[in-house]
C-alpha positions as CSV (number, residue, x, y, z in Angstrom):
1,X,0.0,0.0,0.0
2,X,1.4,3.5,-0.9
3,X,1.0,5.9,2.0
4,X,1.7,9.6,2.4
5,X,4.1,10.7,5.0
6,X,1.3,12.4,6.9
7,X,-0.8,9.2,6.9
8,X,2.2,7.2,8.3
9,X,2.8,9.7,11.0
10,X,-0.9,9.8,12.0
11,X,-1.0,6.0,12.4
12,X,1.6,6.6,15.2
13,X,-0.3,9.3,17.0
14,X,-1.6,8.1,20.4
15,X,-5.0,9.7,21.1
16,X,-5.4,11.2,24.6
17,X,-8.0,9.8,27.0
18,X,-9.8,11.4,29.9
19,X,-7.9,10.9,33.1
20,X,-10.2,8.4,34.6
21,X,-10.0,6.3,31.5
22,X,-6.2,6.3,31.5
23,X,-5.4,3.7,34.3
24,X,-6.8,0.7,32.5
25,X,-10.2,-0.9,32.5
26,X,-9.6,-2.6,35.9
27,X,-9.5,0.8,37.6
28,X,-12.7,2.3,36.2
29,X,-15.7,2.5,38.4
30,X,-19.2,4.1,38.0
31,X,-20.9,6.9,39.8
32,X,-24.6,6.9,39.4
33,X,-26.3,10.2,39.1
34,X,-30.0,11.3,39.2
35,X,-32.9,9.8,37.1
36,X,-33.7,11.6,33.9
37,X,-36.7,12.7,31.8
38,X,-37.2,13.6,28.2
39,X,-36.8,17.3,27.2
40,X,-40.5,17.4,26.4
41,X,-43.6,15.3,26.0
42,X,-42.6,13.2,29.1
43,X,-45.7,11.0,29.3
44,X,-45.7,10.1,25.7
45,X,-41.9,9.3,25.6
46,X,-42.3,7.3,28.8
47,X,-45.1,5.3,27.3
48,X,-43.1,4.5,24.1
49,X,-40.0,3.6,26.1
50,X,-41.1,1.8,29.2
51,X,-38.0,-0.3,29.6
52,X,-35.3,2.5,29.0
53,X,-36.9,5.6,30.1
54,X,-36.0,7.5,33.1
55,X,-32.7,5.9,33.8
56,X,-29.9,7.7,35.6
57,X,-27.0,9.6,34.0
58,X,-23.7,8.0,35.0
59,X,-19.9,9.0,35.0
60,X,-16.9,7.0,35.2
61,X,-14.2,7.7,37.8
62,X,-11.1,6.1,39.1
63,X,-11.8,3.1,41.4
64,X,-12.4,-0.7,41.3
65,X,-14.1,-2.0,38.3
66,X,-17.1,-4.0,39.5
67,X,-18.5,-5.0,36.0
68,X,-19.3,-8.7,35.8
69,X,-16.8,-10.5,33.7
70,X,-18.3,-11.8,30.5
71,X,-17.1,-12.5,26.9
72,X,-18.5,-9.7,24.6
73,X,-19.2,-9.8,21.0
74,X,-19.9,-6.2,19.9
75,X,-21.2,-5.1,16.6
76,X,-20.5,-1.5,15.4
77,X,-22.4,0.5,12.8
78,X,-21.5,3.7,11.1
79,X,-24.7,5.6,10.2
80,X,-25.5,8.5,7.9
81,X,-22.9,10.9,6.4
82,X,-19.3,10.8,7.1
83,X,-17.6,12.9,9.8
84,X,-13.9,13.2,10.7
85,X,-13.0,10.9,13.6
86,X,-15.4,8.1,13.0
87,X,-12.5,5.7,12.6
88,X,-11.2,6.5,15.9
89,X,-14.5,5.8,17.7
90,X,-14.1,2.3,16.2
91,X,-10.5,2.0,17.3
92,X,-11.2,3.3,20.9
93,X,-14.2,0.7,21.1
94,X,-11.8,-2.0,19.8
95,X,-9.0,-1.2,22.2
96,X,-11.3,-1.2,25.3
97,X,-12.8,-4.3,24.3
98,X,-9.5,-6.1,23.9
99,X,-8.0,-4.6,26.9
100,X,-10.8,-6.0,29.0
101,X,-10.6,-9.5,27.5
102,X,-8.5,-10.5,24.5
103,X,-11.3,-13.0,23.7
104,X,-13.8,-10.3,23.1
105,X,-14.9,-9.7,19.4
106,X,-15.7,-6.7,17.4
107,X,-17.8,-7.1,14.3
108,X,-18.1,-4.2,11.8
109,X,-21.4,-4.3,10.0
110,X,-20.8,-3.1,6.5
111,X,-22.6,-0.2,4.7
112,X,-24.4,1.1,7.7
113,X,-27.5,-0.3,9.3
114,X,-28.3,-2.4,6.2
115,X,-25.1,-4.4,7.1
116,X,-26.9,-5.6,10.3
117,X,-30.0,-6.5,8.3
118,X,-28.1,-8.3,5.6
119,X,-25.7,-10.1,8.0
120,X,-22.7,-8.5,6.2
121,X,-19.7,-7.7,8.4
122,X,-16.0,-8.0,9.0
123,X,-14.4,-9.2,12.2
124,X,-11.9,-6.6,13.3
125,X,-8.3,-7.6,13.9
126,X,-5.2,-5.7,15.0
127,X,-3.8,-5.8,11.4
128,X,-7.0,-4.5,9.9
129,X,-7.9,-1.7,12.4
130,X,-4.4,-0.3,12.5
131,X,-4.8,0.8,9.0
132,X,-7.5,3.3,10.0
133,X,-6.2,5.0,13.2
134,X,-6.4,8.7,13.3
135,X,-7.5,8.8,9.7
136,X,-10.5,10.5,8.1
137,X,-13.6,8.9,6.3
138,X,-15.8,5.9,7.1
139,X,-14.1,3.5,4.7
140,X,-13.2,1.1,7.6
141,X,-16.7,-0.5,7.0
142,X,-18.6,2.1,5.1
143,X,-21.8,3.9,6.0
144,X,-25.4,4.1,4.9
145,X,-28.8,5.8,5.6
146,X,-31.1,2.8,6.2
147,X,-33.3,3.6,9.2
148,X,-33.8,0.9,11.9
149,X,-37.4,1.7,12.9
150,X,-39.8,-1.2,12.0
151,X,-40.6,-4.4,14.0
152,X,-39.7,-6.7,11.0
153,X,-36.3,-4.9,10.9
154,X,-35.9,-5.4,14.7
155,X,-36.7,-9.3,14.3
156,X,-34.1,-9.6,11.6
157,X,-31.5,-7.7,13.7
158,X,-32.2,-10.0,16.6
159,X,-31.8,-13.1,14.6
160,X,-28.5,-11.9,13.3
161,X,-27.3,-11.0,16.8
162,X,-28.4,-14.4,18.0
163,X,-26.7,-16.2,15.2
164,X,-23.3,-14.6,16.0
165,X,-23.6,-14.3,19.7
166,X,-23.7,-10.5,19.6
167,X,-24.1,-9.0,23.0
168,X,-24.2,-5.4,22.2
169,X,-24.4,-2.9,19.3
170,X,-22.8,0.5,19.0
171,X,-24.5,3.0,16.5
172,X,-22.3,5.9,15.5
173,X,-24.6,8.6,14.1
174,X,-26.5,11.8,14.3
175,X,-29.9,12.6,15.6
176,X,-31.9,10.3,13.4
177,X,-29.4,7.5,13.9
178,X,-29.3,7.8,17.7
179,X,-33.2,8.0,17.7
180,X,-33.1,4.7,15.9
181,X,-30.6,3.4,18.5
182,X,-33.0,4.3,21.3
183,X,-36.0,2.5,19.5
184,X,-33.8,-0.6,18.8
185,X,-32.5,-0.6,22.4
186,X,-36.2,-0.5,23.8
187,X,-37.1,-3.4,21.5
188,X,-34.2,-5.4,22.6
189,X,-34.9,-4.8,26.2
190,X,-38.7,-5.4,25.9
191,X,-38.0,-8.8,24.2
192,X,-35.2,-10.0,26.6
193,X,-32.8,-10.5,23.7
194,X,-29.8,-9.8,25.9
195,X,-28.5,-7.3,23.3
196,X,-27.5,-3.8,24.6
197,X,-27.5,-0.8,22.3
198,X,-25.2,2.3,22.8
199,X,-25.1,5.4,20.6
200,X,-22.3,8.0,19.8
201,X,-22.9,11.6,18.7
202,X,-21.8,12.3,15.2
203,X,-22.7,15.1,12.8
204,X,-20.4,17.9,11.3
205,X,-23.7,20.1,11.3
206,X,-23.3,20.5,15.0
207,X,-27.0,20.1,15.6
208,X,-26.8,17.1,18.0
209,X,-25.8,19.1,21.2
210,X,-27.4,20.0,24.4
211,X,-26.5,20.6,28.1
212,X,-24.9,17.1,28.0
213,X,-23.4,16.8,24.6
214,X,-21.2,19.8,24.2
215,X,-20.2,19.1,20.6
216,X,-20.8,16.3,18.1
217,X,-17.8,14.7,16.7
218,X,-16.5,15.9,13.3
219,X,-17.7,19.5,13.8
220,X,-14.3,20.6,15.0
221,X,-12.5,19.2,11.9
222,X,-15.0,20.1,9.3
223,X,-15.3,23.7,10.4
224,X,-11.5,24.1,10.6
225,X,-11.1,22.6,7.1
226,X,-13.8,25.0,5.7
227,X,-12.3,27.9,7.6
228,X,-8.9,27.2,6.1
229,X,-10.5,27.4,2.6
230,X,-12.3,30.5,3.4
231,X,-9.3,32.1,4.8
232,X,-7.4,31.2,1.6
233,X,-10.1,32.9,-0.4
234,X,-10.0,35.9,1.8
235,X,-6.4,36.3,1.2
236,X,-7.0,35.7,-2.5
237,X,-9.8,38.4,-2.8
238,X,-7.8,40.8,-0.6
239,X,-4.9,40.4,-3.1
240,X,-7.0,40.6,-6.4
241,X,-9.3,43.3,-4.9
242,X,-12.0,42.8,-7.5
243,X,-14.3,39.8,-6.5
244,X,-16.9,39.1,-3.9
245,X,-17.1,35.4,-3.0
246,X,-20.4,33.8,-2.0
247,X,-19.4,30.6,-0.2
248,X,-22.3,28.0,0.9
249,X,-21.2,25.7,3.7
250,X,-23.0,22.5,5.0
251,X,-25.8,22.7,7.5
252,X,-29.2,21.8,6.3
253,X,-31.3,22.5,9.3
254,X,-29.0,24.6,11.5
255,X,-26.4,27.3,11.0
256,X,-23.8,26.2,13.4
257,X,-21.1,25.5,10.7
258,X,-21.6,28.9,9.1
259,X,-21.5,30.7,12.5
260,X,-18.2,28.9,13.5
261,X,-16.6,29.6,10.1
262,X,-17.6,33.3,10.5
263,X,-16.0,33.3,14.1
264,X,-12.8,31.6,12.6
265,X,-12.3,33.9,9.5
266,X,-14.2,37.2,10.3
267,X,-15.8,37.2,6.9
268,X,-17.7,40.3,5.9
269,X,-21.2,38.6,5.8
270,X,-22.6,35.5,7.4
271,X,-26.3,34.6,7.2
272,X,-27.7,32.8,10.3
273,X,-30.8,31.0,9.3
274,X,-32.3,31.0,12.8
275,X,-32.0,34.8,12.8
276,X,-33.6,35.0,9.5
277,X,-36.6,32.9,10.8
278,X,-36.9,35.0,14.0
279,X,-36.8,38.3,12.2
280,X,-39.1,36.9,9.4
281,X,-36.7,38.3,6.9
282,X,-37.6,38.1,3.2
283,X,-35.3,37.4,0.3
284,X,-35.4,41.1,-0.4
285,X,-34.3,41.9,3.2
286,X,-31.4,39.5,2.9
287,X,-30.4,40.9,-0.4
288,X,-30.3,44.4,0.9
289,X,-28.3,43.4,3.9
290,X,-25.5,42.0,1.7
291,X,-25.9,44.7,-1.0
292,X,-25.5,47.4,1.8
293,X,-22.0,45.9,2.8
294,X,-20.9,45.6,-0.9
295,X,-21.8,49.2,-1.6
296,X,-20.3,50.6,1.6
297,X,-17.1,48.7,0.8
298,X,-17.2,49.6,-2.9
299,X,-17.7,53.2,-2.2
300,X,-14.7,53.0,0.0
301,X,-12.5,51.5,-2.7
302,X,-12.7,47.9,-1.4
303,X,-14.4,46.1,-4.2
304,X,-14.0,42.7,-2.8
305,X,-15.4,40.6,0.2
306,X,-16.7,37.2,1.4
307,X,-20.3,36.2,2.3
308,X,-20.9,32.9,4.0
309,X,-24.3,31.2,3.5
310,X,-25.5,28.1,5.4
311,X,-26.8,25.3,3.1
312,X,-30.4,25.4,4.4
313,X,-30.8,29.1,4.5
314,X,-33.9,29.3,2.2
315,X,-35.8,27.0,4.5
316,X,-35.6,29.7,7.2
317,X,-37.0,32.4,4.9
318,X,-40.9,32.4,5.7
319,X,-42.0,33.6,2.3
320,X,-39.8,30.9,0.6
321,X,-41.2,28.2,2.8
322,X,-44.8,29.4,1.8
323,X,-43.6,29.2,-1.9
324,X,-42.2,25.6,-1.5
325,X,-45.4,24.4,0.2
326,X,-47.6,25.9,-2.7
327,X,-45.3,24.2,-5.3
328,X,-45.6,20.9,-3.5
329,X,-49.4,21.3,-3.6
330,X,-49.3,22.5,-7.2
331,X,-47.5,19.3,-8.3
332,X,-49.3,16.9,-6.0
333,X,-50.5,13.5,-7.5
334,X,-50.9,13.4,-11.1
335,X,-50.2,17.1,-11.7
336,X,-46.4,16.4,-11.8
337,X,-46.9,14.3,-15.0
338,X,-49.1,17.1,-16.5
339,X,-46.5,19.7,-15.7
340,X,-43.7,17.7,-17.2
341,X,-45.6,17.1,-20.5
342,X,-45.8,20.8,-21.2
343,X,-43.5,21.5,-24.3
344,X,-41.6,24.5,-23.1
345,X,-40.4,26.6,-20.0
346,X,-42.8,29.4,-21.1
347,X,-45.7,27.0,-21.0
348,X,-44.6,25.7,-17.6
349,X,-44.2,29.2,-16.3
350,X,-47.7,30.0,-17.3
351,X,-48.9,26.9,-15.5
352,X,-47.0,28.0,-12.4
353,X,-48.3,31.5,-12.5
354,X,-51.9,30.2,-12.7
355,X,-51.4,27.9,-9.6
356,X,-49.5,30.2,-7.3
357,X,-50.9,32.9,-5.0
358,X,-50.0,36.4,-5.8
359,X,-47.6,36.6,-2.9
360,X,-45.8,33.5,-3.7
361,X,-45.7,34.3,-7.5
362,X,-44.0,37.6,-6.6
363,X,-41.3,35.7,-4.8
364,X,-40.9,33.2,-7.5
365,X,-40.6,36.0,-10.2
366,X,-37.6,37.5,-8.4
367,X,-35.7,34.2,-8.5
368,X,-33.1,33.7,-11.3
369,X,-34.4,31.4,-14.1
370,X,-31.9,28.6,-13.2
371,X,-33.2,28.5,-9.6
372,X,-36.8,28.7,-10.7
373,X,-36.4,25.6,-13.0
374,X,-34.4,23.9,-10.2
375,X,-37.4,24.0,-8.0
376,X,-39.3,22.0,-10.5
377,X,-36.6,19.5,-11.6
378,X,-35.5,17.9,-8.3
379,X,-38.1,16.0,-6.3
380,X,-37.8,13.8,-3.3
381,X,-39.4,10.4,-2.9
382,X,-42.5,12.0,-1.6
383,X,-42.8,14.4,-4.5
384,X,-41.5,17.4,-2.6
385,X,-38.9,20.0,-3.5
386,X,-35.4,19.1,-2.4
387,X,-34.5,22.4,-0.8
388,X,-31.0,21.2,0.2
389,X,-30.2,21.1,-3.6
390,X,-31.0,24.8,-4.1
391,X,-27.8,26.6,-5.0
392,X,-28.4,29.5,-2.5
393,X,-24.9,30.8,-3.1
394,X,-25.8,31.5,-6.7
395,X,-29.2,32.7,-5.8
396,X,-28.0,35.6,-3.6
397,X,-25.0,36.4,-5.7
398,X,-27.4,36.9,-8.6
399,X,-30.0,38.9,-6.5
400,X,-27.2,41.1,-5.0
401,X,-25.8,41.7,-8.5
402,X,-29.2,42.8,-9.7
403,X,-29.7,45.1,-6.7
404,X,-26.3,46.7,-7.2
405,X,-27.1,47.3,-10.8
406,X,-30.1,49.2,-9.8
407,X,-28.1,51.2,-7.2
408,X,-25.4,52.0,-9.7
409,X,-28.1,53.4,-12.1
410,X,-29.5,55.3,-9.2
411,X,-26.1,56.9,-8.6
412,X,-25.6,55.5,-5.0
413,X,-23.2,52.6,-5.7
414,X,-19.8,53.8,-7.1
415,X,-17.9,50.5,-6.9
416,X,-17.4,47.6,-9.4
417,X,-16.7,44.0,-8.6
418,X,-17.3,40.5,-10.0
419,X,-19.1,37.7,-8.3
420,X,-17.8,34.1,-7.6
421,X,-19.6,31.2,-5.9
422,X,-18.5,28.1,-4.1
423,X,-20.0,25.2,-2.1
424,X,-17.9,23.7,0.7
425,X,-19.4,20.4,1.7
426,X,-17.9,17.1,1.1
427,X,-14.4,18.7,1.4
428,X,-14.8,18.7,5.2
429,X,-16.4,15.3,5.9
430,X,-13.5,13.0,5.5
431,X,-10.5,15.1,6.4
432,X,-7.8,13.8,8.8
433,X,-9.3,14.5,12.1
434,X,-7.9,17.3,14.2
435,X,-6.1,16.2,17.3
436,X,-9.3,17.4,19.2
437,X,-11.5,15.0,17.2
438,X,-8.9,12.2,17.1
439,X,-8.9,12.3,20.9
440,X,-12.6,12.9,21.4
441,X,-13.7,10.1,19.2
442,X,-11.1,7.7,20.6
443,X,-12.6,8.5,24.0
444,X,-16.2,8.2,22.8
445,X,-15.3,4.7,21.6
446,X,-13.4,3.6,24.6
447,X,-16.2,5.0,26.8
448,X,-18.9,3.2,24.8
449,X,-17.3,-0.2,25.7
450,X,-17.2,0.8,29.4
451,X,-21.0,1.4,29.2
452,X,-21.4,-2.0,27.6
453,X,-19.3,-3.7,30.2
454,X,-21.4,-2.3,32.9
455,X,-24.6,-3.4,31.3
456,X,-26.1,-0.2,30.1
457,X,-28.4,0.0,27.2
458,X,-30.2,2.9,25.4
459,X,-27.3,5.1,26.4
460,X,-25.3,7.7,24.5
461,X,-21.5,7.7,25.1
462,X,-20.8,11.1,26.8
463,X,-17.5,13.0,27.1
464,X,-17.6,16.5,28.4
465,X,-15.6,19.4,29.8
466,X,-14.1,19.5,26.4
467,X,-12.7,22.9,26.4
468,X,-10.2,21.7,29.1
469,X,-7.1,19.5,28.3
470,X,-8.1,15.9,27.6
471,X,-6.8,14.9,31.1
472,X,-9.6,16.9,32.7
473,X,-12.4,15.5,30.3
474,X,-15.3,13.7,32.0
475,X,-16.6,10.4,30.7
476,X,-19.9,8.8,31.3
477,X,-23.3,8.2,29.7
478,X,-26.8,9.5,29.4
479,X,-30.1,7.8,28.4
480,X,-30.9,8.8,24.8
481,X,-34.4,9.3,25.7
482,X,-33.4,12.4,27.8
483,X,-32.9,14.2,24.5
484,X,-36.2,13.1,22.9
485,X,-39.5,14.8,22.1
486,X,-42.4,14.1,19.9
487,X,-42.5,15.6,16.3
488,X,-44.7,15.3,13.3
489,X,-43.0,13.3,10.6
490,X,-44.8,12.2,7.5
491,X,-48.2,12.6,9.0
492,X,-47.4,10.8,12.1
493,X,-46.2,11.6,15.7
494,X,-42.7,10.3,16.1
495,X,-40.3,10.2,19.1
496,X,-37.0,12.0,17.8
497,X,-34.0,13.6,19.3
498,X,-34.5,17.4,19.3
499,X,-32.3,19.2,16.9
500,X,-30.2,21.9,18.5
501,X,-30.4,25.1,16.4
502,X,-28.2,28.3,16.9
503,X,-29.3,30.0,20.0
504,X,-29.6,33.7,19.3
505,X,-29.1,34.5,23.0
506,X,-26.1,32.2,23.1
507,X,-22.5,33.5,23.6
508,X,-21.2,32.4,20.0
509,X,-24.0,34.3,18.3
510,X,-23.8,37.3,20.7
511,X,-20.0,37.7,19.9
512,X,-20.8,37.4,16.2
513,X,-23.6,40.0,16.5
514,X,-21.4,42.5,18.4
515,X,-18.7,42.4,15.7
516,X,-20.5,41.8,12.4
517,X,-21.1,45.4,11.6
518,X,-17.5,46.1,11.8
519,X,-16.6,43.0,9.8
520,X,-19.0,44.0,7.1
521,X,-17.4,47.2,6.1
522,X,-13.8,46.8,7.2
523,X,-11.3,44.2,6.1
524,X,-10.9,42.2,9.3
525,X,-10.0,38.9,7.8
526,X,-8.4,36.2,9.8
527,X,-6.4,33.3,8.1
528,X,-6.7,30.2,10.2
529,X,-4.5,28.1,7.9
530,X,-4.3,24.3,7.9
531,X,-5.1,22.1,10.7
532,X,-1.9,21.5,12.7
533,X,-1.1,18.0,14.2
534,X,2.4,18.6,15.6
535,X,3.7,21.5,17.7
536,X,2.5,23.4,20.8
537,X,-0.8,22.4,22.3
538,X,-2.0,26.0,22.0
539,X,-2.0,25.4,18.2
540,X,-2.7,21.8,17.8
541,X,-5.3,21.0,20.4
542,X,-7.5,24.2,20.3
543,X,-11.2,23.6,20.2
544,X,-13.7,25.6,18.2
545,X,-14.4,29.2,18.8
546,X,-18.2,28.0,19.4
547,X,-17.2,25.6,22.2
548,X,-14.7,28.0,23.8
549,X,-17.3,30.9,23.9
550,X,-20.0,28.6,25.3
551,X,-17.8,27.2,27.9
552,X,-16.5,30.8,28.9
553,X,-20.2,31.8,29.3
554,X,-21.0,29.1,31.8
């Protein structure tokens, strides 16, 4: 195998563990905390999870290990999109499992949850797992988005576990994946299968967080990767002095990634979807906000800048949400075929104009033609518009360009600049994990096995106090049901983990809000540079600005 020098060096990196996990599994004891309840809809969640609801939070500390000795056969699943550090969760799980008993076995189910249903796995060995330590990606076993949520699926999973003597399953995923882990844990407990289920918090979007989960793994590396690229573009546009760059970053349902990148780079503009929704801003409002900054800088001779746009921004715009709802209704049932059969875009436009309300048609009419057509070309399996595919960076670049043309004609805008667009998404999902994510993920995996060895199920592996050095991190677990509420999904009430949105009264947003007016008109760029793996801890082990500000505010 051909390996890069960095890859070889990363294999040799030894991830740091929380202090109470460093003395070996024989000296790890459990401190049991208070019983828990769900964040909302307590009676409904309790009724749905009678065997796993209300359990206590726990933390590990130095002491005598009182777990009953037992051979463990553990299955591990990577679920959902990739996130840097996933390999280290598996490595930490493997190392703790083997340190407890060399006869223990780790099975990696391939391709996500479907691997469990299809009985497709690989048995992990030292030789195999050592190829993936401290590396990015999920290629150790692959991932997938199959949901584990039906009784027939649970029955198949139970049979596969019985066939191979599986005693526990670790599901590494985001909010939906860990919701599935909670439901699977409840089924396994209710049917006395003897199979425990543990979850690990993953998502680069950063929306799986709460008072217990300070940060989901992968967020640190992904945002630092995007911030490096944004910083490079800032340096370039400050050199060329003739372009505005509109950069879309991942974050479908929350703006944590965009906010962190803005804090890291001090870009001129950063849209925060949660603020757009709270203020009920229109597309025209947002366009004016950006155009005001371009005009102010251009009139001051600075015909360049950077705007950061979260992936799901249009979903937060109330008038756009209404437009999408009307389009979905307009093409319901057989109307899609009728629309697609029309011979030209002009004929389709007339069909649209006749079917939308006056208000929604006004919004539709202001969109660039390419975006208009995109709304009608891409549909999800339910026949709805796939909002995440809308090229919002191009949308706002075009809207701002048109607004500035009008201002130049009116004589208020004196500048002149070009517009370039970018989407940073997959570039951040499989990067070499930062030291923080390498350490954090290894700790999550190691900790997950300690939860298994002590007999816990329906728990999330939890490591906290993360803004401190790793020695001071605190490891433990929390019932997944603590994070759950009831939401309406596809016409049904479903128990789900509540997504964490950007808090407009939180310290990270408040810091951004206090500085953004200055950043908008002055050139205050920061250039984070590449992730550093070797050197002083002040450079290599730094956490995100978001986590630092949140912890300082406590």
